[in-house]
C-alpha positions as CSV (number, residue, x, y, z in Angstrom):
1,M,48.5,-17.3,157.9
2,L,46.8,-15.9,154.8
3,G,49.8,-13.6,154.3
4,L,52.3,-16.4,154.6
5,K,50.4,-18.5,151.8
6,G,50.5,-15.6,149.4
7,Q,54.3,-15.2,149.9
8,I,54.9,-18.8,149.4
9,S,52.9,-18.8,146.2
10,E,54.8,-15.8,144.9
11,V,58.1,-17.6,145.6
12,E,56.8,-20.7,143.8
13,L,55.8,-18.7,140.8
14,H,59.0,-16.9,140.7
15,T,60.8,-20.4,140.8
16,I,58.6,-21.7,138.2
17,R,59.0,-18.8,135.8
18,S,62.9,-19.0,136.2
19,R,62.9,-22.7,135.4
20,L,60.8,-22.1,132.4
21,N,63.1,-19.2,131.2
22,A,66.1,-21.4,131.8
23,G,64.6,-24.2,129.6
24,I,64.0,-21.7,126.8
25,L,67.6,-20.3,127.0
26,S,68.9,-23.9,127.0
27,K,66.8,-24.8,123.9
28,A,68.1,-21.6,122.1
29,Q,71.7,-22.4,123.0
30,R,71.3,-25.9,121.5
31,G,69.7,-24.5,118.4
32,E,66.3,-26.3,119.1
33,L,64.2,-23.3,119.8
34,A,61.7,-23.0,117.0
35,L,59.6,-19.8,117.4
36,T,56.6,-18.9,115.2
37,L,57.8,-17.3,111.9
38,P,56.2,-14.2,110.5
39,V,54.3,-14.1,107.3
40,G,56.6,-14.6,104.3
41,L,58.9,-17.1,106.0
42,V,58.3,-20.8,106.4
43,R,60.1,-23.8,108.1
44,N,60.7,-26.9,106.1
45,E,60.6,-30.5,107.4
46,F,64.2,-30.3,108.4
47,G,63.7,-27.0,110.4
48,V,65.3,-24.8,107.7
49,V,63.8,-21.4,107.3
50,N,63.0,-20.4,103.7
51,K,60.9,-17.7,101.9
52,H,57.2,-18.5,101.4
53,P,56.6,-20.5,98.3
54,N,53.9,-18.0,97.0
55,R,55.7,-15.3,95.0
56,E,53.0,-12.8,95.6
57,V,53.5,-13.0,99.4
58,I,57.3,-12.5,98.9
59,D,56.9,-9.5,96.6
60,R,54.5,-7.8,98.8
61,I,56.8,-8.1,101.8
62,N,59.8,-6.9,99.5
63,L,57.6,-4.0,98.5
64,V,57.3,-2.8,102.0
65,F,61.1,-2.7,102.5
66,E,61.7,-1.0,99.1
67,I,59.2,1.7,99.8
68,F,60.7,2.2,103.2
69,R,64.2,2.4,101.7
70,Q,63.1,5.0,99.3
71,R,60.8,7.2,101.5
72,N,62.4,6.5,105.0
73,S,59.1,6.4,106.7
74,A,56.6,3.8,107.8
75,S,53.8,6.2,107.5
76,K,54.9,6.8,103.9
77,V,54.8,3.1,103.2
78,L,51.3,2.9,104.7
79,E,50.2,5.9,102.6
80,T,51.5,4.3,99.3
81,F,49.9,0.9,100.1
82,N,46.6,2.6,100.7
83,R,46.8,5.0,97.8
84,E,47.5,2.0,95.4
85,G,44.9,-0.2,97.2
86,L,47.4,-2.8,98.1
87,L,46.9,-5.5,100.7
88,L,49.4,-7.2,102.9
89,P,49.6,-10.9,103.7
90,R,48.9,-11.8,107.3
91,R,48.5,-15.0,109.2
92,N,45.2,-15.8,110.7
93,R,44.8,-17.8,114.0
94,F,45.1,-21.0,112.0
95,G,48.4,-20.0,110.4
96,D,46.8,-19.5,106.9
97,I,47.7,-16.5,104.8
98,V,45.0,-13.9,104.5
99,W,45.3,-10.6,102.7
100,R,44.2,-7.6,104.7
101,K,44.4,-3.8,104.4
102,P,47.7,-2.6,106.0
103,S,47.8,-0.7,109.3
104,M,50.7,1.2,110.8
105,A,51.2,-1.6,113.4
106,C,51.5,-4.1,110.5
107,I,53.9,-2.2,108.6
108,I,56.1,-1.4,111.7
109,S,56.0,-5.1,112.8
110,I,57.3,-6.1,109.4
111,L,60.0,-3.5,109.4
112,K,61.2,-4.3,112.9
113,N,61.0,-8.0,112.9
114,P,64.5,-9.5,113.2
115,A,63.4,-12.6,111.3
116,Y,63.3,-10.6,108.1
117,A,66.8,-9.2,108.4
118,G,68.6,-12.0,106.6
119,A,65.8,-13.1,104.2
120,F,64.5,-9.7,103.0
121,V,66.7,-6.8,104.0
122,L,69.9,-8.3,102.9
123,S,68.6,-9.9,99.8
124,I,65.6,-8.1,98.3
125,S,65.7,-10.2,95.1
126,F,66.1,-13.9,94.6
């Protein structure tokens, strides 16, 4: 009997997971899926995504992409930031901007985040 209960709960978990995923996909198709934005991007009261109002935050994110474009290496971006003593904006657990020493994971997460593709990569300047 114990084996049967375990199998039933596995089926139930699979069904619940499938329903949750279907709900997320449905929201995305309707354009109602609002994911957490990375640092440097904010959503206004109408749900439109814009660059952060703090110019220093924008300039620092732009600098990551500029250095990467020049040097073609995330490690070179990190090296440059560390050599110059530059900090990167990050979000703390409350969503506030905090300035921290950059790490390789932080640089790579900025470079690979698709949310930045339209806002920073295609239009580095305002």
